[in-house]
C-alpha positions in Angstrom: -29.1 -11.5 -111.8 -26.7 -12.0 -109.4 -23.9 -8.8 -109.6 -20.7 -10.9 -108.7 -18.9 -11.3 -112.1 -16.1 -14.0 -112.8 -14.5 -12.5 -116.0 -10.8 -13.1 -115.4 -9.9 -10.4 -116.6 -11.9 -8.0 -114.8 -10.3 -10.1 -112.0 -7.2 -9.5 -112.5 -7.8 -5.6 -113.2 -9.2 -5.1 -110.1 -6.8 -7.4 -107.8 -4.2 -4.9 -109.5 -5.8 -1.6 -108.7 -6.8 -2.9 -105.0 -3.2 -3.8 -104.1 -1.2 -1.4 -106.3 1.5 -3.9 -107.9 0.7 -5.2 -111.8 2.9 -8.3 -112.4 1.6 -11.8 -111.2 5.1 -13.4 -112.4 4.7 -16.4 -114.8 1.4 -16.6 -117.0 0.9 -19.8 -116.6 -2.5 -19.4 -113.8 -4.2 -18.3 -116.3 -6.1 -21.0 -117.8 -6.7 -22.1 -114.2 -8.3 -18.8 -113.6 -10.2 -19.2 -116.5 -11.9 -22.7 -115.4 -12.5 -21.9 -111.3 -14.1 -18.5 -112.5 -16.3 -20.4 -115.1 -16.8 -23.2 -112.5 -17.9 -20.4 -109.8 -19.9 -19.4 -112.4 -22.1 -22.1 -113.6 -22.5 -24.1 -110.9 -25.9 -23.5 -108.3 -24.1 -20.5 -105.6 -26.5 -18.5 -103.8 -26.0 -14.8 -104.0 -23.6 -15.2 -100.7 -21.8 -18.0 -101.7 -20.9 -16.5 -105.4 -19.4 -13.3 -103.5 -17.6 -15.2 -101.3 -15.8 -17.3 -104.4 -15.4 -13.9 -105.8 -13.6 -12.6 -102.9 -12.2 -15.5 -102.5 -10.5 -15.4 -106.3 -9.3 -11.4 -105.6 -7.5 -12.5 -102.7 -5.7 -15.0 -104.6 -5.0 -12.6 -107.0 -3.9 -10.4 -104.5 -1.7 -12.1 -102.9 0.2 -13.5 -106.3 1.2 -9.7 -106.9 2.4 -9.8 -103.2 4.3 -12.7 -103.9 5.6 -11.4 -106.8 6.7 -8.3 -105.8 8.9 -9.8 -102.9 10.5 -11.7 -105.1 11.7 -8.9 -107.5 12.8 -7.2 -104.1 14.8 -10.0 -102.6 16.2 -11.9 -105.7 18.1 -14.0 -103.6 14.6 -16.0 -102.5 15.2 -17.8 -105.8 18.5 -19.2 -104.7 17.4 -20.4 -101.2 17.8 -24.4 -100.5 14.5 -26.5 -99.4 16.3 -29.1 -97.6 15.2 -32.8 -96.6 11.2 -31.9 -96.5 9.2 -34.5 -95.0 5.5 -34.6 -96.9 2.8 -36.3 -95.2 0.0 -37.5 -97.7 -2.6 -40.6 -98.3 -5.9 -41.0 -97.9 -7.9 -37.7 -96.0 -9.0 -38.0 -92.8 -6.9 -41.1 -92.1 -5.5 -38.9 -89.6 -2.7 -36.7 -91.3 -3.4 -34.1 -89.6 -3.0 -35.4 -85.8 0.3 -36.8 -87.3 1.2 -33.4 -88.4 0.7 -31.9 -85.3 2.8 -34.6 -83.1 5.5 -34.5 -85.6 5.3 -30.6 -85.4 6.2 -29.9 -81.9 10.0 -31.1 -82.5 12.5 -28.1 -82.0 14.1 -29.1 -85.9 10.5 -29.6 -87.6 9.3 -26.4 -89.9 5.4 -27.2 -90.1 3.3 -24.8 -93.3 1.0 -23.0 -90.4 -2.7 -21.7 -91.6 -2.3 -18.0 -90.9 1.1 -18.0 -92.8 -0.3 -20.4 -95.9 -2.8 -17.9 -96.1 -0.4 -15.3 -96.5 2.8 -16.5 -97.2 4.4 -13.3 -98.6 5.9 -10.5 -96.0 4.1 -7.8 -94.6 5.7 -4.3 -95.4 6.6 -1.6 -93.1 6.5 -4.1 -89.6 8.3 -2.2 -86.6 10.7 -5.3 -85.8 9.6 -7.4 -83.6 6.1 -6.7 -84.6 3.6 -9.2 -85.0 2.0 -9.2 -88.8 -2.2 -7.6 -88.4 -2.5 -10.7 -90.7 -1.8 -13.3 -88.2 -3.9 -11.2 -85.5 -7.4 -11.3 -87.8 -6.5 -14.4 -88.8 -6.1 -15.6 -85.3 -9.2 -13.5 -84.4 -11.7 -15.4 -87.3 -11.1 -19.1 -85.4 -12.2 -18.0 -82.6 -15.4 -16.6 -83.9 -15.5 -19.8 -86.1 -15.4 -22.2 -83.3 -17.9 -20.2 -81.4 -20.3 -20.2 -84.5 -19.5 -23.1 -85.8 -18.6 -25.7 -83.8 -19.8 -28.5 -85.7 -16.9 -27.9 -87.9 -14.4 -27.6 -85.5 -15.4 -31.4 -84.7 -14.5 -32.3 -88.6 -10.7 -30.1 -89.1 -10.8 -27.9 -85.6 -7.8 -25.0 -87.2 -5.7 -22.0 -85.5 -3.4 -18.9 -86.8 -0.5 -21.5 -85.4 -2.5 -24.5 -86.8 -0.3 -26.8 -88.5 -1.9 -26.7 -92.2 -2.4 -28.3 -95.5 -0.3 -27.4 -98.1 -3.2 -27.6 -100.5 -3.4 -23.3 -99.3 -0.1 -22.8 -100.9 -1.3 -24.6 -104.0 -4.4 -22.6 -104.7 -2.4 -19.6 -105.6 -1.3 -20.9 -108.9 -5.3 -21.1 -108.7 -4.9 -24.2 -109.5 -4.9 -27.2 -106.7 -7.6 -29.0 -105.2 -8.5 -25.7 -103.3 -11.4 -26.4 -100.4 -11.9 -29.5 -102.1 -15.6 -28.8 -103.3 -14.2 -27.5 -107.0 -12.5 -30.7 -107.7 -16.2 -32.2 -107.9 -17.7 -29.3 -109.5 -17.8 -29.4 -113.9 -15.9 -28.1 -115.6 -13.1 -27.8 -113.5 -13.5 -31.9 -112.4 -12.4 -32.2 -115.4 -10.2 -29.9 -116.4 -8.1 -31.2 -113.4 -7.5 -34.4 -113.7 -6.1 -33.8 -117.5 -3.3 -31.1 -116.1 0.6 -31.2 -115.3 1.0 -30.5 -111.7 4.6 -29.5 -112.4 4.0 -25.9 -113.0 1.9 -26.0 -109.9 4.4 -27.6 -107.8 7.3 -24.9 -109.6 5.3 -22.3 -107.6 5.0 -24.3 -104.4 8.3 -24.3 -104.0 8.9 -21.1 -104.7 6.6 -20.1 -102.5 8.3 -22.5 -99.5 11.3 -20.5 -100.2 9.4 -17.2 -99.7 8.7 -18.5 -96.2 11.5 -19.7 -94.7 13.3 -16.6 -96.4 11.2 -15.2 -93.9 11.1 -17.6 -91.1 13.4 -20.2 -91.4 13.3 -24.2 -90.2 16.0 -27.0 -90.4 13.0 -29.2 -92.7 9.6 -28.3 -94.3 7.3 -30.6 -93.0 4.5 -30.5 -94.9 1.0 -32.6 -95.4 -1.8 -32.8 -98.2 -3.6 -35.9 -99.7 -3.5 -33.8 -102.4 -0.1 -34.4 -102.6 -0.9 -38.5 -104.4 -1.7 -36.6 -107.3 1.7 -35.4 -107.7 4.1 -37.5 -106.2 6.7 -37.7 -109.3 6.5 -33.7 -109.0 7.1 -34.3 -105.4 10.6 -35.9 -106.1 11.5 -34.1 -108.9 11.1 -30.7 -107.2 12.4 -32.1 -103.7 15.5 -34.7 -104.4 15.5 -35.6 -100.8 11.8 -35.4 -100.0 10.1 -38.3 -97.7 6.9 -39.0 -97.2 4.7 -40.7 -94.7 1.8 -42.3 -96.3 -1.6 -43.0 -94.3 -3.5 -46.1 -94.5 -7.3 -46.0 -92.6 -10.4 -48.3 -93.5 -12.2 -46.0 -96.8 -15.5 -46.2 -95.6 -14.4 -44.8 -92.8 -12.5 -41.8 -94.0 -15.2 -41.7 -97.4 -17.9 -41.3 -94.7 -15.9 -38.8 -93.0 -14.6 -36.7 -96.1 -18.4 -36.1 -97.7 -19.3 -34.3 -94.6 -16.4 -32.4 -94.2 -16.6 -31.9 -97.9 -20.5 -30.9 -97.3 -19.5 -28.3 -94.7 -17.8 -26.6 -97.0 -20.3 -26.2 -100.1 -21.7 -23.8 -98.2 -24.2 -21.7 -100.6 -24.2 -24.4 -103.3 -27.4 -26.0 -103.7 -26.6 -29.7 -104.5 -28.5 -33.0 -103.8 -26.3 -35.0 -100.3 -26.5 -38.0 -102.3 -24.8 -36.8 -105.6 -21.7 -36.2 -102.8 -20.7 -39.8 -102.0 -20.0 -41.0 -105.3 -18.0 -37.9 -106.3 -15.8 -37.9 -102.7 -15.3 -41.6 -103.2 -14.4 -41.4 -107.3 -12.0 -39.0 -106.6 -10.3 -40.1 -103.6 -10.0 -43.2 -105.4 -8.3 -41.8 -108.4 -5.7 -39.8 -106.6 -4.6 -43.2 -104.3 -4.7 -45.5 -107.2 -2.6 -42.7 -109.2 -0.1 -41.9 -106.3 0.1 -45.6 -105.4 1.4 -46.1 -109.2 3.9 -43.6 -109.0 5.0 -44.9 -105.8 6.0 -47.8 -107.4 8.4 -47.2 -109.2 10.1 -45.3 -106.9 13.2 -45.5 -104.3 10.7 -47.5 -101.3 13.2 -46.1 -98.4 11.6 -43.1 -99.6 8.5 -44.0 -98.5 6.8 -44.9 -95.2 3.2 -46.4 -94.4 1.2 -45.2 -90.7 -1.9 -47.1 -90.5 -4.7 -44.5 -87.9 -5.4 -47.0 -85.8 -1.8 -48.5 -85.2 -1.8 -44.3 -84.2 -4.3 -44.1 -82.4 -3.0 -46.6 -79.9 0.7 -46.4 -80.1 1.5 -42.8 -81.4 5.2 -41.8 -80.2 6.0 -46.2 -81.6 4.2 -44.7 -84.7 7.1 -41.8 -84.3 9.3 -43.6 -83.6 9.3 -45.8 -86.9 9.2 -42.7 -88.8 12.1 -41.4 -87.2 14.2 -44.6 -87.5 13.1 -44.7 -91.7 14.6 -41.5 -92.6 17.6 -41.3 -89.8 16.5 -38.5 -87.8 17.4 -37.5 -84.1 15.0 -38.9 -81.5 16.8 -37.8 -78.3 14.8 -38.0 -74.7 13.8 -34.2 -75.3 12.2 -34.5 -78.3 10.8 -37.8 -76.8 9.3 -36.0 -74.0 7.8 -33.3 -76.1 5.5 -35.6 -77.9 4.8 -37.3 -75.1 3.8 -33.9 -73.4 1.9 -32.9 -76.8 0.0 -37.0 -76.8 -1.1 -36.6 -73.2 -2.4 -33.2 -74.3 -4.6 -33.8 -77.4 -6.4 -36.8 -76.5 -9.1 -38.1 -79.3 -11.8 -35.9 -79.6 -10.9 -33.2 -78.0 -12.5 -31.1 -79.8 -15.9 -33.1 -80.4 -17.6 -36.4 -82.0 -17.7 -35.9 -85.7 -20.7 -38.2 -86.6 -21.6 -38.8 -90.5 -22.8 -41.9 -92.2 -22.3 -43.3 -96.1 -26.1 -43.5 -96.7 -26.8 -39.6 -96.4 -24.2 -39.3 -98.9 -25.8 -41.6 -101.8 -23.0 -44.9 -100.8 -23.2 -47.9 -98.9 -20.3 -50.3 -97.6 -19.8 -52.4 -100.2 -19.9 -50.0 -102.5 -16.9 -48.6 -101.2 -14.7 -51.4 -100.1 -15.5 -52.6 -103.9 -14.2 -49.1 -105.1 -11.0 -49.8 -102.6 -10.8 -54.0 -102.9 -7.3 -53.4 -104.1 -6.4 -51.3 -102.2 -7.2 -52.8 -99.0 -6.0 -56.1 -100.0 -2.5 -54.0 -100.8 -1.9 -52.7 -97.3 -4.4 -55.0 -95.1 -6.9 -52.9 -94.0 -9.3 -54.2 -91.6 -12.8 -54.2 -91.8 -14.1 -51.4 -90.1 
C-alpha cells in the first residue's frame, strides 16, 4: 500500500507546519482540493507519480499561505489596478506560445514568466538587488530537464525566463486545468466542467496584482487556451481586456496536444488510445463554450490569428494585433520583433513528431467534431 496520503485536511496541516503560517485565505479552494486529491488518489499512478502529485499539492498549499501572508502585510496590493491586459487564447498548439514570446519583447508588455508563476509570493529577507534563490532553482531545474528530457523540450520549450501559461496561477486556487492531465481523469474531469470559474479568476486577479506590485509593468500579456472556459469571467474582472484568438487545423492541434498530454502523464497507467478521445472532447467543448460567449461580446475586443499566417508573416500578424487594439508600434518595437523572429525560427528546439492513430483517433473523426469551427474560420485542411 502506498504511503502517499491524499487526505485534504492532513495536507493542509502539513503545509501550514512547513510554511509556519496558518491562513489560506478564502475557503473557496477546499472543494477543488478535495476533488483533486481524490483524483490523484484513485487513478492508477505508480508510487513515484503519487509522491510527485502529493508534493505538488503541498507546494500549491504552501504558496497560498505565503501569498496570503504577503497580502496581510501589504494591504495596498488589493487596490492595485491591472490595466489593459492582453490575453492570448484559442486552440492549444496553434501558435499561441510563439506569438506570446514574440509580443513579449515589446518593452510595454508585462508577460507572466515561468519562475514567477511558480512562486508569485515575494521572497522574504532578500538584500536589495539580490537574486531570488527560487529563480535560480527553477533555472537550474529547466536546464537539467533540457538535458534529461530533450523530447519534451521539442514539444514545449521552457526556461525560468520564458513567458508561460497562466494556468500555473489558476492552479493556486486548486482548480483550473493544472497540467492538462487532471481534467481528463475522474472525478476531476466531470467536476471541473460544472464549475463557476469566477472565484478562481478573482484569485487569479489578486495574484496578478501581487506580481505587479513586485515587478510592475505597463500592460500585462497573458496566455492560456484554458481561458476559453471563462471568457465571461475574464471580461467581468478585466473590463478593458483585449483577446487574441489563435486558430489551426484541429487534426494537427489535437494530435500535438495528445502527444504533449501523454508525455505529462508520467507514472500513470493509461492506454494511449484512451487519451485521444478525452483530449479531443475537452478542447472541442472548451472551444464551443468560448465561442458562444464571444458571440455575445463586443467584436472589437477580439482579433483572430491563423497559425499558418503567423508562420508565414509573424510581423504582419503582430502589426494587425497592434492596429486592432490601438497600441503604438514604432521602429524600435518593430526592430525588436524582427530580431526575435530572426533568432527564433520554427523548429529551433527540434521537431516534434506525433500522429492521431496512436491515440485512438483519425483525421475524419476530428474534423467531424470540429466541423462548425472549421467552417466558421475557413480553416484549410492540413
